[in-house]
N, C-alpha and C positions, 0 to 999 in steps of 0.2 A: 446479358442484356443490357440495354444501353444507360450511359450514363443519368443521362436525364431525367429516365424513367425510373428510376428505383429511390424508393424511398424509406430511410431509416428510422427509426425511433428511437433514441436515447433515454434511460432513465436511471436518473440518479437522486438521490434523498435530497443532495446540499444542490443548489444552483447556481453556486457563488463560490471563488477560491477557499477552500478549507484545509484540504490535506493532499496528500499524496496522491489518492485515490480522485481526488476533482482535478490534478493538475493532466491526469492522464485523459480522463473525459473530455475535459474542454478542449488539449492536444486531439483526441479522434474527430471529435464532433465540427472542429475547423478542418479538418481532414477530409472529411468526407464532403464536407460541402465543396473543399476546394479540387475534389475529385468530380463534382460537376452532380451530385447527390441530392434529393432534398432530405432535409432534416427537419427532424419534428422532435418536441422534448413533453419530458415528463418529469416532473420533480416534485417539491415542496413549499408553500408558500415560505419566502422571508424576505424582510426589508434591504437584505446585502444581495437579493437575488441582481443577475445580469437580467438585461430584459429580453422577452421570448413573447412570442406569435399567439402561444397558447398557454400562459397564465392562467385563465380560467378553468383550466383542467385540472391544474395542480390542486395537490391537497392539502388541505390546512395545516396550518405549521403543528406540529408536538413537540410538546417540550416533556419528558419522559424521566427532570430530575426536579421538578418544581414539587410544591407540597399540595395535594389532593385530599378532597375529603372519601370516607371509604367507598360510597358510591361511586364516585370517579376513578378511585383507585382501582376499582372492577375493570371499569370501561377501559381504563390506559392500559390495565393486563389483558385484556383482550385482543383489544387493538396492535400492541406489542406481539402477538402472536400471530394474527392475521385482521388485516386491516380491510374492514368490509367497504369502506367506504374510497379507500384506494383502489381499490378492486372495480367500483362500479365508474368511479372516475376512471379511468384507465380502459373498463370496454365502451366507452362513449367516447375516449379519443379515438382509440383504434377504430370503430363502425363511422367515424367521421371524415380520419384519414388516410384508413386502409397503408399502415406500410408494408413493405416487404419484409422486412428485418425486426426485430426488437432485439437492440441493444442494453443489455442490464449493465449496470455497474454496482454501486453502494446503495442497496436496497433496502435494507435490513431495518428492523423496527418499525418507523414512520411510512414506510410503503407497504413491506413484506414481500416475501417471496411468493405469496399467494398468486401474485400477478403474473407468474410465470406462467401457469396454468390457464389464464385469461388470454395470453398471446396464443398461446396453442390451439386453443377451441377454438379462434377467429382464423386459423389458416396462416400465422406469421411464422417464418422463421427465429428461432429465438438463441439469440448468446449473450454470456453472460463475462465479464471478467473477473477473476479473482483475484482482486486485489489485497485478501487477507482468507484467514482459514475458518470463516463462520458457514460456508457452505460444507465444514464434514467435522466441525468443533463448536460446542456453545459458545466459546472465548473466540475473538478475532482472531488474538495473536496465540493461540493455543497451547496458552499458562493455566495454571489453577493453582490459588493462594501463589502466587508470581515464579510459581515454576515449571520449567516446559514439562507437558504430556506426550507420552507416546499413543498414539491414533489407537493402538490396539487396545487399549485398557477402555473404552467407551463402547468399541463393538460385541458384537452379540448381544446378550440379553441388554432391555431399551432400560433396566433398569442402574446398569453403569453407566447411564448420562446425570445421575441426581446423586452418584459420588464426592464428587468434587466441588468446591468453591469456586465459583468461575470469576466471579467480581465484587469488587470493593471491600472487602472481609463480610459482605452482607451474604449470609445463608437464602434470606426470600427473595431476594436477587437474581442470586446463583440458581434458585431453583426454578426463578420464571424463563432463564435463559435455558435451561433443561428443558423445560419445557415447549417452548420452541424449538426447539432443534427436535423435539420428538414430535411433535405437531405436523414437521415439514419432512421429516422421517418417516411417519406413519402415510402422510398423502403423496411421498415421491416427487415432490417437490422439483427437486433439483434434476429429476429423472427425465423430467418435460422439457428440458432442453434440448438442441439440438447440437449445442458447442460448448465448449468451456473454453476460455481463453487464459492460459496459464502464465504469467514474466515469467516463470523458471522453469526448470525441470525439475527443482524440490519441491516445488507446486503443485508441477502435473501427479510427482508422484502419493503425494497426499492426496489429492482425489479421487485417485483413483485405486487407492487404497479403502477408500468409503464409500465410493461409486463404481464399482468395474467396468459397467455397461458404458460409462460416460465416453465421449466423444472430445477430448481433450488435444489442445492446439495450442503449442508454446509459441507466443509472440513476444519476445521482452520490451519492455519500455524502452524508449529512446528521447533522446535531446537534442537541441535545432542547438547543432555545434557552429552555426556559422554567425552565429551570438557572440561567442565564448574564444580564447584563442591561450598559448602558456604562458604561465604567469610566470612571477619572478619566484627563486630563492627567500623565502624575509626571514628564514628560519626559526621560526614555531612550529610547532604542533598544533591542529586544528580540528576539533568535535561542532558539531555540528549535529543538532537534534533536540530533542525532551529528555529533561532531567530526569530520568525512572531509573529504576533498578535494572528492568530488563532490558536497558539502551547501554548498559555497562558502564556509566559513566563514573562510579564510584572506585572501580576497578582500573578505570584510567585515570583515576587520579592516585589512585595508589603505583601503579607502575611508573607514573611521571615523577612519582616523590622518590623513585629510589632509580634515575635516570642520574647519571654522570656526567658532569657539567654543565652548562645551564640554558639549556634550549628551552624556552617557553611554551606551555599549554595555555592557548585560546579556547573557552567555551561558548560557540553561540547557540541560546537558546534559555528556555525559562522551564520549570519543572518543580515537583513535591522536594524533588531531593537537590533543589539550588543553595538551601539554608545550610544541607548536612556539609555539602561540599565547601563552601565557604567558612564555613567552622573550623575544620578537620585539615583540609588542605589549602593554604594559606599562599604558596608558592603556583595555584591554578589562576589564570588572570579569567574572569566568568566576565562577559559581553553581553548577556543579556540579549533579547530578540531586537535583530537589526534586518533590514530591509531594502533593498534598493541599491545605490552606486556604494555607500556602506559595505552592504554583506558581500556585494561581491570583489571588492578591494582585498577584503577580509579571508577568502578563499581563493582569488585568486594570486596571493602573496605569501600564502604558507609553504611551507616546505613539506610536508603530506599532511594527507586527513585521514584520520584514525575513525574506522567504524566500530566500535568495542560490541556490539550488540551480543543479547544473553539470552534471544528470543530468537527464533528463527526467521531473519529475515527475509523475504520476499524477494522484489528484484529493487534492489533499494538504490533511491533518487538520490541520497547523498552519496554514492559509490559515483554514481555516474557524473554528475555535478562536479565532483572532484576531477573525475577522469577528463571530463571536457575543459578545464582547464590545465591537462598536462600535471595533474597530481600523482604521486604514489600513495596508495591506499595500505593503510594496515587493517587490515578487516578480521574477525572473528570466524576462527572455521565453522559455520554455523548456516542453516537454512539455504538459500539461494546466493551468499555472498560468495563463496567459492566459486560459482560459476563467473563469475565477474571479476575478483582478483585472482590474473595468475600469480601464484607464488614465485617470489624469485626474479619474476620478469617486470610486471605492473606495481609491484607494491610487495606485501607480506601477508600471508594469513599466521595466525595463534588461534592458540586454544581456548575457547570462551572459557570466562570468568577466570582465565590463569594471568596475574597482574607479572610474575616473573618473566612468563613467555614474550606477553606483552613488552617487556620492558625491553628485553632481548632485540627484541626486532625494531623498536624505538632507537636505540642506541648506535644498531647499525646504519641506520639513515641521520641521524644527530652527529654522527661522525664522518661523513662519505658525501658529500655535498656535488662529487661527478656521478655516483649511484644514485642520488635522487635526481640528477636531470634524466639520465641516460632510463630508469624507469618512468619519468615522467612522460618523456617522447612519445613509450612505449604503450602508456596509458592513453595517449588522446589519439595514437595510433587504431588503438581496438578500438577506444570508443567511436569513432569514424568507420570502423569497419561492421561494428557488430551489435551497435545500438544507437545506429542516427536514425532521426526523425522518416526518414524517406525510405529504409528497410523496414520500419514498423507499419507506416502506409502499407505498403506493398502486402505485407503479409496479411493486413488487415481485409484491402480489399479482395485480394486473394481470398479469404475464409468464406467472406458474404459469397461470392461471385461461385462458389463452389457447394456453399449451402441451397443456394437459388437454381442450381444446374440439378442439385437429385428432389 
């Protein structure tokens, strides 16, 4: 199909920079436009949204965290699982624009996976990028009460979906998440997809474990390396991310406190564990939330970046950003991180949650500037080879064309 005749409808509940999913969403939207294809948008109305020609079709802003009356709570709960208004608006948009491909990203709760079958019914080819584990688990992160779970625990009987506390220490919200998962399991919403995009082999394995019939294509996330270059060794370790238990910040702070010498640890970000780290680890330099040139300079001049996650990261953008600046990465041996970090070459892997193991790996880099430089160069070379935006674009367009050819 000629480039200018293909129409791709991009669907994501946020139409402004919000998180890692939106970073990839807007990257891909631009890639497809640059390839000469027509881009159509479907999202949720919000004051932060970037301009779009299709905002009249967007769904109303839904706040699931606000206080509601009992009647409104029931309506909110129903829409959380299946949003009929979103389905109606989505159908109007498809009938008006007649896209060839519908590419879903983060659609849960405000839009709901019910829209997948609308696209299928109207003859569109359908793709979903699995930025998280929502298509295979009630919880985005495959966590229950803050602990990693195995997908085998929720397979088999549907009752298994209701055994775990999925969110906020709240059983009512956890039950709602279980009902949502059950509804789309019964409706086979995800089975209606022509393809999944998994940003890591680990994610592909998780999808196939729950949906064995799925067509899953691994297309890793990409970084535009033309805007970055190898930085200097400023003599400090760096953590970038939300300060939560599953991100491993407490394990990192403990590991750093055990280091010999005086290599600083700088922490970029905020979150619920900020005060705990500040109170118990006074040797950690908490920098809060940073943006723009200040953020770039902090990353660019780090000795190494630590990604101590204790949940199954998918294809970590923090790892890729570090590699783009020629930084070794010390990453937890969990989820998709081992696919990104070559142990002993572009950084080190350590056992997730093991502060002693992390200390040993940090000590190796703290004591050897030559090793830091060599690993950093290999990290950037690996990024250019495997995680470039051009490679991502080629994989994406190839998938679109293969779906339209079948």
